[in-house]
C-alpha positions in Angstrom: -100.5 -6.1 77.9 -102.3 -3.1 79.3 -103.6 -0.6 76.8 -104.5 2.5 78.8 -106.0 4.7 76.2 -109.6 5.0 75.3 -111.9 8.0 74.7 -112.5 8.6 78.4 -108.9 8.5 79.3 -107.9 10.7 76.4 -110.5 13.2 77.5 -109.3 13.2 81.1 -105.6 13.6 80.0 -106.4 16.5 77.7 -108.5 18.1 80.4 -105.4 17.7 82.7 -103.2 19.5 80.2 -101.6 16.5 78.6 -101.8 16.7 74.9 -98.8 14.9 73.5 -98.8 11.1 73.2 -96.2 8.6 72.1 -97.5 5.4 70.4 -95.2 2.5 69.8 -95.4 0.0 67.0 -93.3 -3.1 66.4 -94.2 -3.8 62.8 -97.3 -4.2 60.6 -100.3 -5.8 62.1 -99.2 -9.5 62.0 -95.6 -8.7 63.3 -96.9 -6.3 66.0 -99.6 -8.7 67.2 -97.1 -11.5 67.4 -94.6 -9.4 69.5 -97.3 -7.8 71.6 -100.1 -10.3 72.0 -103.2 -9.5 74.1 -104.3 -12.1 76.6 -107.8 -12.3 75.2 -106.4 -12.9 71.6 -107.6 -9.5 70.2 -105.3 -7.6 68.0 -103.2 -5.0 69.9 -102.6 -3.3 66.5 -106.3 -2.7 66.0 -106.6 -1.2 69.5 -103.7 1.1 68.8 -105.2 2.2 65.5 -108.5 2.9 67.2 -106.6 5.0 69.8 -104.7 6.8 67.1 -108.0 7.8 65.5 -109.2 9.1 68.8 -106.1 11.2 69.3 -106.3 12.6 65.8 -110.0 13.5 66.4 -109.0 15.3 69.6 -106.2 17.2 67.8 -103.6 15.7 70.1 -99.9 15.8 69.3 -98.8 12.3 68.4 -95.4 10.8 68.2 -95.3 7.4 66.5 -92.3 5.4 67.5 -91.5 2.3 65.4 -89.2 -0.3 66.9 -87.1 -1.5 64.1 -84.6 -4.3 64.3 -83.1 -6.9 61.9 -86.2 -9.0 62.0 -88.7 -6.3 61.1 -86.8 -3.7 59.1 -88.2 -5.0 55.8 -91.8 -4.1 57.0 -91.3 -0.4 57.5 -93.5 0.6 54.5 -96.2 -1.9 55.5 -96.3 -0.3 59.0 -97.1 3.1 57.5 -99.7 1.7 55.1 -101.6 0.1 58.0 -102.1 3.4 59.9 -105.5 5.0 60.0 -106.3 7.3 57.0 -106.4 10.4 59.2 -102.8 9.6 60.4 -101.6 8.7 56.9 -102.8 12.0 55.4 -100.7 13.9 58.0 -97.9 11.3 58.3 -95.2 13.9 58.4 -96.9 15.5 61.4 -96.9 12.3 63.4 -94.0 10.1 62.4 -90.4 10.5 63.5 -87.9 8.0 62.3 -84.6 7.5 63.9 -82.3 4.6 63.1 -79.6 2.7 64.7 -77.3 -0.1 63.5 -79.3 -3.3 63.1 
């Protein structure tokens, strides 16, 4: 898995006029990390949360996409609880939920 965002990349993208980012989650930390493991064993959820905090600090527009299916639908509230505090306080600004039949 390649995680492209860090502070330097965010700065370059914003300087280039890109200010809207979509971040995808597959569940709370344990579910997400199981589905999207990093080769080095680190938590991809933690990296995403770090990146979310960077984006919030830079006042970027963030779309959080949560992949929901029959195996993780029960974890929706846990996903939101695990987001960085800065995102949770403005959750309605960042979170768009759509549903499909699971």
